[in-house]
C-alpha positions as CSV (number, residue, x, y, z in Angstrom):
1,X,37.7,-151.2,202.0
2,X,39.2,-148.5,203.8
3,X,37.7,-145.1,203.7
4,X,41.0,-143.3,203.7
5,X,42.2,-145.5,200.8
6,X,39.2,-144.7,198.9
7,X,39.5,-141.0,199.5
8,X,43.1,-141.1,198.6
9,X,42.4,-143.1,195.4
10,X,39.6,-140.6,194.5
11,X,41.9,-137.8,195.2
12,X,44.5,-139.3,192.8
13,X,41.8,-140.0,190.2
14,X,40.6,-136.6,190.6
15,X,44.2,-135.1,190.3
16,X,44.6,-137.3,187.1
17,X,41.4,-136.1,185.7
18,X,42.3,-132.5,186.3
19,X,45.8,-133.1,184.9
20,X,44.2,-134.8,181.8
21,X,41.6,-132.0,181.4
22,X,44.3,-129.3,181.9
23,X,46.7,-131.0,179.4
24,X,44.3,-132.3,176.7
25,X,40.8,-130.8,177.1
26,X,41.5,-127.2,178.3
27,X,43.8,-125.9,175.5
28,X,41.4,-126.7,172.7
29,X,38.5,-125.2,174.7
30,X,40.6,-122.1,175.3
31,X,41.5,-121.9,171.6
32,X,37.9,-122.2,170.6
33,X,36.9,-119.5,173.2
34,X,39.7,-117.3,172.1
35,X,38.8,-117.8,168.4
36,X,35.1,-117.1,169.2
37,X,36.2,-113.9,171.1
38,X,38.4,-112.8,168.2
39,X,35.5,-113.5,165.9
40,X,33.0,-111.5,168.0
41,X,35.6,-108.7,168.3
42,X,36.2,-108.7,164.5
43,X,32.4,-108.7,163.9
44,X,32.0,-105.7,166.3
45,X,34.8,-103.9,164.7
46,X,33.3,-104.5,161.3
47,X,29.9,-103.5,162.5
48,X,31.5,-100.3,163.9
49,X,33.3,-99.7,160.5
50,X,30.0,-100.5,158.8
51,X,28.2,-97.8,161.0
52,X,30.9,-95.3,160.3
53,X,30.8,-96.1,156.6
54,X,27.0,-95.7,156.6
55,X,27.4,-92.3,158.4
56,X,29.9,-91.2,155.8
57,X,27.6,-92.5,153.0
58,X,24.7,-90.4,154.5
59,X,27.0,-87.4,154.6
60,X,28.2,-87.8,151.0
61,X,24.5,-88.5,149.9
62,X,23.6,-85.2,151.7
63,X,26.3,-83.4,149.9
64,X,25.4,-84.8,146.6
65,X,21.7,-84.0,147.1
66,X,22.6,-80.4,148.0
67,X,24.8,-80.1,144.8
68,X,22.1,-81.8,142.7
69,X,19.4,-79.3,144.1
70,X,21.8,-76.4,143.4
71,X,22.4,-77.7,139.9
72,X,18.7,-78.1,139.3
73,X,18.1,-74.7,140.5
74,X,20.7,-73.3,138.1
75,X,19.1,-75.3,135.2
76,X,15.6,-74.0,136.1
77,X,16.9,-70.5,136.3
78,X,18.8,-70.9,132.9
79,X,15.7,-72.3,131.3
80,X,13.5,-69.5,132.7
81,X,16.2,-67.0,131.4
82,X,16.2,-68.7,127.9
83,X,12.4,-68.7,127.8
84,X,12.2,-65.0,128.8
85,X,14.8,-64.2,126.1
86,X,12.8,-66.2,123.5
87,X,9.7,-64.3,124.5
88,X,11.5,-61.0,124.1
89,X,12.9,-62.0,120.8
90,X,9.5,-63.2,119.6
91,X,8.1,-59.8,120.7
92,X,10.8,-58.0,118.9
93,X,10.3,-60.0,115.8
94,X,6.5,-59.5,116.1
95,X,7.1,-55.8,116.4
96,X,9.5,-55.7,113.5
97,X,7.0,-57.7,111.3
98,X,4.1,-55.3,112.4
99,X,6.3,-52.3,111.5
100,X,7.1,-53.8,108.2
101,X,3.4,-54.6,107.4
102,X,2.5,-51.0,108.5
103,X,5.1,-49.6,106.2
104,X,3.9,-51.9,103.4
105,X,0.4,-50.8,104.0
106,X,1.3,-47.1,104.1
107,X,3.2,-47.5,100.8
108,X,0.3,-49.2,99.2
109,X,-2.1,-46.4,100.5
110,X,0.3,-43.8,99.2
111,X,0.3,-45.6,95.8
112,X,-3.4,-45.6,95.8
113,X,-3.6,-42.0,96.7
114,X,-1.1,-41.1,94.0
115,X,-3.3,-43.2,91.5
116,X,-6.4,-41.5,92.7
117,X,-4.8,-38.0,92.4
118,X,-3.6,-38.9,88.8
119,X,-7.2,-40.0,88.0
120,X,-8.6,-37.0,89.5
121,X,-6.2,-34.8,87.5
122,X,-7.2,-36.5,84.4
123,X,-11.0,-36.1,85.2
124,X,-10.4,-32.4,86.1
125,X,-8.5,-31.9,82.9
126,X,-11.4,-33.6,80.9
127,X,-13.9,-31.5,82.7
128,X,-11.9,-28.3,82.1
129,X,-11.7,-29.2,78.4
130,X,-15.4,-30.0,78.3
131,X,-16.1,-26.7,80.1
132,X,-13.8,-24.8,77.8
133,X,-15.5,-26.4,74.9
134,X,-18.9,-25.4,76.0
135,X,-17.7,-21.8,76.8
136,X,-16.2,-21.4,73.4
137,X,-18.9,-23.3,71.7
138,X,-16.5,-25.1,69.7
139,X,-14.6,-28.3,70.0
140,X,-11.2,-28.3,71.4
141,X,-8.8,-31.0,70.1
142,X,-7.3,-32.8,73.0
143,X,-4.4,-34.2,70.9
144,X,-3.6,-30.8,69.6
145,X,-3.6,-29.2,73.1
146,X,-1.8,-32.2,74.9
147,X,1.0,-30.1,76.2
148,X,-1.4,-27.6,77.5
149,X,-3.4,-30.3,79.2
150,X,-0.3,-31.8,80.7
151,X,0.7,-28.5,82.1
152,X,-2.9,-28.1,83.5
153,X,-2.6,-31.7,85.1
154,X,0.7,-30.7,86.7
155,X,-0.7,-27.6,88.2
156,X,-3.6,-29.4,89.7
């Protein structure tokens, strides 16, 4: 065989191989490569959207946390205010109850003083009658002189 003929046949076979590869093998490979590139690009874009979504979620979380802390502080302040108000109301009620008990005790003492005075008047009247009886050496009738004894009680 001739070397030139062999090189020419090999060149023709190589040309046919290149033509076959370009016509039938290369387009599916390019489509697969392009599809893979598109899939990678879509994945990267989705990852970027995910990162931005995550950043936005972090911002929203921070805002919600600040709002929740503010609301919690408001609730604590309101609870402290309500507790303080209840304490003040309890103090006021306790003071009113103490004043009422003090007034009742004073009224009871006044009644007891009046009763003691009345009892003392009666005792003084009885002593005066007894003294007058001894002075006069005769018996004084308390029923007969009731008006006079009442007047004497009133004066005492």
